VMD Tcl script that draws the C-alpha trace (Angstrom):
set ca {
  {10.52 5.57 -0.35}
  {9.85 2.63 -2.55}
  {6.62 0.87 -1.75}
  {3.06 1.64 -2.65}
  {0.03 -0.63 -2.45}
  {-3.55 -0.17 -3.47}
  {-6.52 -2.48 -3.90}
  {-8.95 -1.66 -6.71}
  {-10.03 -4.81 -8.54}
  {-10.73 -4.23 -12.25}
  {-13.71 -5.80 -13.93}
  {-13.20 -9.21 -15.39}
  {-10.14 -9.98 -13.28}
  {-9.66 -11.83 -10.04}
  {-9.17 -9.69 -6.97}
  {-5.59 -10.87 -6.68}
  {-4.78 -9.30 -10.07}
  {-6.27 -5.91 -9.36}
  {-5.10 -2.67 -10.70}
  {-2.30 -0.92 -8.84}
  {-0.32 2.27 -9.07}
  {3.37 1.83 -9.68}
  {6.34 3.59 -11.12}
  {10.01 4.14 -11.17}
  {11.13 2.37 -8.02}
  {7.83 3.31 -6.39}
  {6.11 -0.02 -6.15}
  {2.44 -0.72 -5.97}
  {-0.23 -3.25 -5.24}
  {-1.61 -5.45 -2.58}
  {-3.03 -8.18 -4.78}
  {-5.78 -9.81 -2.79}
  {-8.72 -12.16 -2.99}
  {-11.02 -12.76 -0.06}
  {-12.56 -16.25 -0.09}
  {-12.57 -18.51 2.93}
  {-14.65 -19.67 5.84}
  {-14.95 -18.51 9.42}
  {-16.46 -19.68 12.67}
  {-19.96 -18.68 13.64}
  {-20.56 -14.97 14.21}
  {-22.29 -15.96 17.44}
  {-18.83 -16.58 18.87}
  {-18.00 -12.86 18.76}
  {-16.53 -11.50 21.97}
  {-15.52 -7.84 22.28}
  {-11.88 -7.09 23.02}
  {-11.27 -6.49 26.70}
  {-10.30 -2.86 27.21}
  {-11.50 -1.84 30.68}
  {-9.62 1.46 30.54}
  {-11.08 2.61 27.23}
  {-12.20 6.21 27.26}
  {-15.66 7.23 26.05}
  {-15.89 7.45 22.28}
  {-16.45 11.21 22.33}
  {-13.63 12.08 24.73}
  {-10.71 13.68 22.84}
  {-7.14 13.54 24.06}
  {-7.00 17.31 23.40}
  {-9.94 19.43 24.64}
  {-9.39 21.83 21.74}
  {-10.61 19.02 19.45}
  {-13.90 18.51 21.29}
  {-16.06 19.63 18.37}
  {-14.41 17.14 16.06}
  {-14.87 14.29 18.53}
  {-18.50 15.25 19.08}
  {-19.38 14.42 15.45}
  {-21.58 11.49 14.53}
  {-21.48 9.93 11.09}
  {-24.58 10.69 9.02}
  {-24.81 7.79 6.60}
  {-26.62 8.36 3.31}
  {-27.08 6.52 0.08}
  {-24.00 6.78 -2.15}
  {-24.41 8.45 -5.51}
  {-23.39 6.14 -8.34}
  {-22.81 3.12 -6.12}
  {-24.75 0.01 -5.17}
  {-27.76 0.56 -2.96}
  {-26.28 -1.80 -0.36}
  {-23.56 0.67 0.68}
  {-23.71 4.02 2.46}
  {-21.50 7.10 2.31}
  {-20.65 9.96 4.64}
  {-17.99 12.52 5.48}
  {-16.18 13.33 8.71}
  {-14.46 16.61 9.48}
  {-10.89 16.55 10.81}
  {-8.40 19.33 11.55}
  {-6.01 20.33 8.82}
  {-3.41 21.19 11.47}
  {-3.66 19.43 14.83}
  {-1.27 21.92 16.40}
  {-3.57 24.84 15.67}
  {-5.60 25.84 18.74}
  {-8.90 25.44 16.92}
  {-7.85 22.46 14.87}
  {-8.17 24.53 11.71}
  {-5.98 26.68 9.50}
  {-7.53 29.85 8.12}
  {-10.91 28.60 9.27}
  {-10.81 25.46 7.12}
  {-10.92 21.79 8.06}
  {-10.67 18.69 5.88}
  {-13.57 16.43 5.04}
  {-12.73 12.76 4.80}
  {-14.82 10.49 2.59}
  {-16.19 7.32 4.24}
  {-18.08 4.31 2.92}
  {-19.86 1.64 4.95}
  {-21.05 -1.81 3.97}
  {-23.61 -2.44 6.74}
  {-23.44 -5.75 8.55}
  {-25.88 -8.35 7.29}
  {-26.61 -9.40 10.86}
  {-26.72 -7.51 14.13}
  {-23.60 -5.36 13.93}
  {-21.19 -5.97 16.79}
  {-19.05 -3.03 15.70}
  {-17.23 -1.46 12.76}
  {-14.19 -2.97 11.08}
  {-12.18 -0.13 9.54}
  {-10.04 -1.30 6.63}
  {-7.11 0.15 4.73}
  {-5.62 -1.32 1.52}
  {-2.17 0.23 1.85}
  {-0.32 3.02 0.16}
  {0.56 5.65 1.00}
  {-1.93 7.21 -1.35}
  {-4.47 4.41 -1.70}
  {-8.12 5.09 -0.96}
  {-10.21 2.94 1.34}
  {-13.67 3.85 0.06}
  {-13.60 1.68 -3.06}
  {-11.75 -1.01 -1.13}
  {-14.44 -1.26 1.54}
  {-17.18 -1.55 -1.09}
  {-15.28 -4.33 -2.82}
  {-14.34 -6.10 0.40}
  {-17.97 -6.21 1.49}
  {-18.82 -8.41 -1.48}
  {-16.22 -11.10 -0.87}
  {-15.39 -11.60 2.82}
  {-16.79 -14.58 4.65}
  {-20.50 -14.29 5.55}
  {-19.75 -14.52 9.29}
  {-17.46 -11.48 9.08}
  {-20.09 -9.63 7.04}
  {-22.71 -10.55 9.58}
  {-20.73 -9.31 12.58}
  {-19.13 -6.08 11.30}
  {-19.99 -2.94 9.45}
  {-17.07 -2.75 7.02}
  {-15.90 0.85 6.84}
  {-13.28 2.38 4.57}
  {-12.05 5.94 4.31}
  {-9.89 7.87 1.89}
  {-7.01 9.27 3.97}
  {-6.34 13.00 3.85}
  {-4.86 14.02 0.51}
  {-6.19 10.90 -1.21}
  {-9.01 10.37 -3.72}
  {-12.19 12.04 -2.38}
  {-10.58 13.41 0.81}
  {-9.09 16.77 -0.19}
  {-6.88 15.16 -2.86}
  {-3.41 16.56 -3.24}
  {-2.26 17.22 -6.80}
  {1.43 17.34 -7.66}
  {1.37 16.08 -11.25}
  {-0.90 16.60 -14.22}
  {-1.83 13.56 -16.29}
  {0.77 14.44 -18.90}
  {3.44 14.95 -16.25}
  {2.52 11.64 -14.66}
  {3.00 9.81 -17.96}
  {6.32 11.54 -18.56}
  {7.51 10.61 -15.07}
  {6.49 6.97 -15.48}
  {8.35 6.83 -18.81}
  {11.53 8.46 -17.48}
  {14.58 6.20 -17.56}
  {14.66 4.72 -14.02}
  {18.26 3.47 -14.31}
  {20.18 6.51 -15.59}
  {23.70 5.60 -16.66}
  {24.77 8.85 -18.31}
  {25.07 12.36 -16.94}
  {22.27 13.53 -19.23}
  {19.92 10.76 -18.07}
  {20.65 11.48 -14.43}
  {20.01 15.19 -14.94}
  {16.70 14.47 -16.69}
  {15.50 12.15 -13.92}
  {16.59 14.59 -11.22}
  {14.83 17.55 -12.83}
  {11.58 15.66 -13.37}
  {11.69 14.29 -9.82}
  {12.10 17.80 -8.45}
  {9.02 19.03 -10.27}
  {6.81 16.70 -8.20}
  {7.57 18.63 -5.01}
  {7.22 21.92 -6.87}
  {3.85 20.81 -8.22}
  {2.52 19.99 -4.75}
  {3.45 23.46 -3.49}
  {2.08 25.20 -6.56}
  {-1.25 23.36 -6.33}
  {-1.91 23.73 -2.59}
  {1.10 24.42 -0.41}
  {-1.01 24.49 2.74}
  {-2.55 21.07 2.17}
  {0.77 19.53 1.09}
  {2.29 20.25 4.51}
  {-0.40 18.37 6.44}
  {-0.98 15.09 4.60}
  {1.62 13.03 6.49}
  {0.95 9.73 8.22}
  {1.05 11.25 11.71}
  {-2.05 13.32 10.98}
  {-3.84 10.36 9.39}
  {-3.32 8.34 12.57}
  {-5.03 11.10 14.56}
  {-7.79 11.22 11.94}
  {-8.39 7.53 12.59}
  {-9.30 8.26 16.20}
  {-11.79 10.95 15.21}
  {-13.33 8.47 12.76}
  {-13.56 5.91 15.56}
  {-15.36 8.43 17.74}
  {-17.68 9.54 14.94}
  {-18.63 5.89 14.38}
  {-19.66 5.70 18.05}
  {-17.01 3.11 18.88}
  {-14.99 3.00 22.09}
  {-12.33 0.93 20.32}
  {-10.97 0.87 16.78}
  {-11.18 -2.46 15.01}
  {-8.58 -2.22 12.24}
  {-7.49 -4.37 9.31}
  {-4.49 -2.83 7.55}
  {-2.42 -4.17 4.68}
  {1.19 -3.19 3.96}
  {1.42 0.58 4.64}
  {-1.85 0.07 6.51}
  {0.18 -1.86 9.09}
  {2.13 1.34 9.76}
  {-1.11 3.22 10.35}
  {-2.31 0.50 12.71}
  {0.94 0.22 14.66}
  {1.21 3.98 15.13}
  {-2.42 4.10 16.23}
  {-1.71 1.43 18.85}
  {1.21 3.52 20.04}
  {-0.70 6.80 20.27}
  {-4.07 5.45 21.46}
  {-3.24 2.19 23.26}
  {-6.44 2.10 25.34}
  {-8.59 2.37 22.21}
  {-7.29 -0.65 20.29}
  {-9.89 -3.32 19.55}
  {-9.29 -6.12 17.06}
  {-6.24 -5.29 14.96}
  {-4.87 -7.28 12.01}
  {-1.67 -6.12 10.32}
  {-0.95 -8.06 7.11}
  {2.40 -7.49 5.41}
  {4.15 -5.62 8.20}
  {6.39 -2.61 7.65}
  {9.26 -2.07 10.11}
  {8.73 1.51 11.39}
  {12.41 1.87 12.32}
  {13.54 2.01 8.68}
  {14.24 5.17 6.73}
  {13.48 5.45 3.02}
  {16.79 4.08 1.79}
  {16.59 1.17 4.24}
  {13.08 0.41 2.99}
  {14.43 0.44 -0.57}
  {17.30 -1.85 0.36}
  {14.93 -4.36 1.95}
  {12.55 -4.27 -0.98}
  {15.39 -4.62 -3.45}
  {16.36 -7.89 -1.81}
  {12.72 -8.98 -1.60}
  {12.07 -8.45 -5.28}
  {15.28 -10.21 -6.26}
  {14.13 -13.26 -4.29}
  {10.73 -13.06 -5.95}
  {12.11 -12.76 -9.48}
  {14.30 -15.81 -8.90}
  {11.29 -17.79 -7.69}
  {9.35 -16.64 -10.74}
  {12.21 -17.74 -12.99}
  {12.30 -21.20 -11.42}
  {8.54 -21.54 -11.83}
  {8.62 -20.26 -15.41}
  {11.32 -22.73 -16.45}
  {9.06 -25.62 -15.42}
  {6.25 -24.44 -17.68}
  {5.58 -25.50 -21.25}
  {5.63 -21.86 -22.41}
  {8.50 -19.83 -21.05}
  {11.19 -17.58 -22.43}
  {13.79 -20.21 -21.45}
  {13.85 -23.75 -20.09}
  {16.13 -23.15 -17.10}
  {15.91 -20.69 -14.23}
  {19.26 -19.17 -15.15}
  {18.11 -18.89 -18.74}
  {14.99 -16.96 -17.71}
  {17.10 -14.50 -15.72}
  {19.45 -14.06 -18.70}
  {16.52 -13.29 -20.99}
  {15.04 -10.75 -18.56}
  {18.40 -8.98 -18.30}
  {18.82 -9.06 -22.08}
  {15.38 -7.50 -22.60}
  {16.11 -4.72 -20.12}
  {19.52 -4.02 -21.67}
  {17.98 -3.73 -25.13}
  {15.24 -1.44 -23.83}
  {17.87 0.81 -22.27}
  {19.05 1.51 -25.82}
  {15.86 1.33 -27.85}
  {12.12 1.08 -27.11}
  {9.95 -1.73 -28.47}
  {6.84 -1.37 -30.65}
  {3.43 -2.22 -29.19}
  {-0.08 -2.40 -30.57}
  {-0.71 1.06 -29.11}
  {0.43 4.56 -29.95}
  {3.39 4.50 -27.55}
  {6.38 2.20 -27.65}
  {7.46 0.20 -24.61}
  {10.29 1.88 -22.68}
  {12.54 0.35 -20.07}
  {10.74 2.07 -17.18}
  {7.47 0.37 -18.16}
  {9.15 -3.04 -18.44}
  {10.67 -2.61 -14.97}
  {7.26 -1.59 -13.60}
  {5.73 -4.71 -15.22}
  {8.33 -6.91 -13.53}
  {7.84 -5.31 -10.12}
  {4.06 -5.44 -10.46}
  {4.01 -9.10 -11.45}
  {5.91 -10.13 -8.34}
  {2.99 -9.08 -6.14}
  {1.05 -12.22 -7.00}
  {1.80 -15.57 -8.67}
  {-1.53 -15.11 -10.46}
  {0.25 -12.52 -12.62}
  {3.14 -14.78 -13.52}
  {1.36 -16.34 -16.50}
  {0.82 -12.91 -18.07}
  {4.43 -11.97 -17.39}
  {5.58 -15.18 -19.09}
  {3.67 -14.17 -22.22}
  {5.04 -10.64 -22.03}
  {8.63 -11.84 -21.82}
  {8.21 -14.20 -24.78}
  {6.74 -11.35 -26.82}
  {9.43 -8.89 -25.75}
  {12.19 -11.33 -26.68}
  {10.63 -11.40 -30.14}
  {10.46 -7.61 -30.34}
  {6.86 -6.92 -29.21}
  {6.31 -4.88 -26.03}
  {2.50 -5.00 -25.94}
  {1.85 -7.27 -22.95}
  {4.58 -5.76 -20.78}
  {3.13 -2.32 -21.48}
  {-0.36 -3.52 -20.53}
  {1.02 -4.80 -17.21}
  {2.67 -1.43 -16.59}
  {-0.55 0.42 -17.39}
  {-2.44 -1.77 -14.93}
  {0.21 -1.12 -12.29}
  {0.05 2.63 -12.93}
  {-3.78 2.76 -12.84}
  {-3.68 4.24 -16.33}
  {-7.16 4.52 -17.84}
  {-6.30 6.34 -21.08}
  {-3.69 8.55 -22.74}
  {-2.41 10.74 -19.89}
  {-5.38 9.67 -17.77}
  {-5.27 7.89 -14.40}
  {-7.98 6.48 -12.19}
  {-6.77 8.05 -8.93}
  {-4.37 10.69 -7.63}
  {-2.02 8.09 -6.15}
  {0.90 9.28 -8.30}
  {0.75 12.55 -6.38}
  {-0.41 11.29 -2.99}
  {2.25 8.59 -2.77}
  {5.05 11.15 -2.83}
  {3.19 13.86 -0.93}
  {2.67 11.52 2.03}
  {5.74 9.31 1.83}
  {8.35 11.96 1.14}
  {7.03 14.01 4.04}
  {7.13 11.02 6.39}
  {10.82 10.19 5.85}
  {13.99 12.27 6.23}
  {15.42 13.46 2.93}
  {17.05 10.79 0.80}
  {20.54 11.39 -0.70}
  {21.40 13.54 -3.69}
  {22.60 12.21 -7.02}
  {25.95 10.87 -5.74}
  {24.28 9.01 -2.86}
  {21.53 7.54 -5.01}
  {24.10 6.50 -7.58}
  {26.17 4.76 -4.91}
  {23.10 2.99 -3.51}
  {22.07 1.94 -7.01}
  {25.46 0.28 -7.43}
  {25.13 -1.42 -4.05}
  {21.57 -2.65 -4.68}
  {22.62 -4.04 -8.08}
  {25.66 -5.88 -6.72}
  {25.13 -9.67 -6.85}
  {21.48 -9.10 -7.89}
  {19.83 -11.54 -10.27}
  {18.36 -8.59 -12.21}
  {20.61 -5.59 -11.52}
  {18.36 -3.05 -13.24}
  {15.63 -3.67 -10.64}
  {18.07 -2.81 -7.86}
  {19.21 0.36 -9.64}
  {15.62 1.48 -10.21}
  {14.83 0.90 -6.55}
  {17.46 3.43 -5.51}
  {16.75 6.08 -8.14}
  {13.04 5.92 -7.30}
  {13.87 7.97 -4.20}
  {14.87 11.03 -6.24}
  {11.60 12.93 -5.56}
  {12.12 12.60 -1.79}
  {15.69 13.85 -2.12}
  {14.23 17.21 -3.20}
  {11.08 17.40 -1.07}
  {10.22 20.80 0.37}
  {9.99 19.65 4.01}
  {9.89 16.54 6.18}
  {8.17 15.31 9.32}
  {9.86 16.33 12.58}
  {9.39 12.75 13.76}
  {11.99 10.48 12.12}
  {11.46 6.70 11.81}
  {11.71 4.91 15.15}
  {10.73 1.66 16.78}
  {7.05 1.56 17.70}
  {5.82 0.65 21.16}
  {2.43 0.36 22.78}
  {1.00 -0.21 26.24}
  {-2.20 -1.66 24.83}
  {-3.55 -4.81 26.41}
  {-5.35 -5.80 23.21}
  {-3.93 -8.75 21.25}
  {-2.70 -7.77 17.78}
  {-2.44 -10.27 14.92}
  {0.44 -9.75 12.46}
  {0.61 -11.77 9.25}
  {3.91 -12.16 7.39}
  {4.58 -13.90 4.06}
  {7.96 -15.58 3.73}
  {8.59 -14.53 0.11}
  {6.71 -11.24 0.16}
  {8.65 -8.92 -2.21}
  {7.28 -5.56 -1.08}
  {7.11 -6.07 2.68}
  {9.77 -8.70 3.37}
  {9.00 -11.25 6.05}
  {11.77 -9.83 8.26}
  {9.74 -6.64 8.60}
  {6.75 -8.51 10.03}
  {9.10 -10.27 12.46}
  {10.51 -6.90 13.52}
  {7.06 -5.37 13.95}
  {5.96 -8.32 16.09}
  {8.99 -7.84 18.33}
  {8.11 -4.17 18.83}
  {4.45 -4.73 19.78}
  {4.37 -6.72 23.06}
  {0.81 -8.04 22.71}
  {1.17 -9.10 19.09}
  {1.58 -12.56 17.60}
  {3.05 -13.39 14.22}
  {1.15 -15.73 11.90}
  {3.40 -16.96 9.09}
  {2.35 -17.74 5.53}
  {4.97 -19.73 3.67}
  {4.33 -18.68 0.12}
  {4.75 -16.07 -2.59}
  {3.11 -12.72 -3.22}
  {2.39 -9.59 -1.25}
  {0.24 -10.11 1.88}
  {-1.63 -13.31 2.65}
  {-5.21 -12.86 3.84}
  {-7.75 -13.70 1.16}
  {-5.27 -15.40 -1.16}
  {-7.19 -18.67 -1.30}
  {-5.36 -20.02 1.74}
  {-8.04 -21.27 4.11}
  {-5.53 -21.72 6.92}
  {-4.68 -17.99 6.99}
  {-8.27 -16.93 6.44}
  {-9.75 -19.19 9.11}
  {-7.24 -18.15 11.78}
  {-7.70 -14.47 10.97}
  {-11.50 -14.66 10.88}
  {-11.54 -16.53 14.18}
  {-9.42 -13.81 15.75}
  {-11.69 -11.06 14.42}
  {-14.79 -12.80 15.73}
  {-13.56 -14.16 19.06}
  {-10.19 -12.62 19.86}
  {-8.58 -16.07 19.80}
  {-4.93 -15.86 18.75}
  {-3.00 -18.61 16.94}
  {-0.42 -20.62 18.83}
  {3.11 -19.14 18.77}
  {5.00 -20.21 15.67}
  {1.87 -21.09 13.66}
  {2.70 -21.42 9.95}
  {0.35 -21.89 7.01}
  {1.73 -23.28 3.75}
  {0.65 -22.17 0.29}
}
mol new
graphics top color blue
foreach p $ca { graphics top sphere $p radius 0.5 }
foreach p [lrange $ca 0 end-1] q [lrange $ca 1 end] { graphics top cylinder $p $q radius 0.2 }
display resetview
């Protein structure tokens, strides 16, 4: 359980350097911008789905009342007048005969950016996660996508169950979150391992203490079923979906469960659904090592870098992390920089080359004994807004959803062995070790989904566009290839470049092909590659 991605652009920064939640081996951020051009909206053609069921027809008659809902859009309090908000009711427990537990259902928060032209349908978007909200993302996305996309689609985002404004799950207080983020993520003594293990276990305990009932029903499987109720409430016979990173898992599982209801579907930064948590961590460990080596090569060519060769940059990074394992560094704030924050800063910066300049400065400062910039990067990654204050509940929701989804990860001996394996032959061994130990909360989770990871399949006739980035650290390109092999009607569009996900990253080739698909259904030729 080692990836987490959220899109919430901070003021004064480009969208590709937005604020993300991240922590000990639990990585965050889909760093995106959304410029580009698209063909005329007049070219829009609806996806051909002759067998699609009526929008209000549930697969389970017991859910008829939920499927009979219609979204009642209203002006959003505290937001721009150009967006609208609503809620949709969904069952807490889909296995309950009435779709409710103890008479209660969950309300999901929705936001719509209405189409500027005649709406041809809704485009439901998800920024990733697990634990990232789609309401803020949809509002942001509506300001930056190409005008033809804005003219053709209502852009709709929702906070998944357990996230943000949709019955948020709480496992950690602000103080506990800070303590967890500052825990040594590469324990090399018995005392350090015991401390990490105890603090990891308290996350599960906190979820149960806060709302044990809710904590058992926030898994991905229920969110996928929520997506179909949202589709129905929007009055759509098909779901048009644009998912990033973990959002590709939601989309792929939707296509498997509701194949006749798939409309346009874009999956950017694919996740291989066959992998368990430790396999995900192994893949990401390799992905981030590749990324850090590419950063080092780029840094060495710059006028300001911590060293003038790629090998020298790697040596300096390892030296900084070794020193931080023994002693924290002063900053211009009240807290000193600890190793966990430096590791978070390194992970976070690999999500986009636009962050590499800041990381270069942070490494130069750290080599001189100042941890200020690396700590700022970590605070951005962790969505930290003040002392023991965080902008969202992603620190809780990430584990509540992800640890439920996967089978239990190993205990201390297994995590220790994996840490050794991940660090073997790694450019920056501490990153590999942190990737393994970041699974400690899931090793102690109170329960897990009865549906283990498995290959996804779908009988849909709708074409699905998958976008994979060759040097993506968080969702390695091999995962997008694997996802494309599992979905028969999909096609893989390749972006040869760095960073996590591709659409909106100032690459007109990717943007144009994707926009054309959304508007017309036209797929790229097999083997199409765009170069950064």
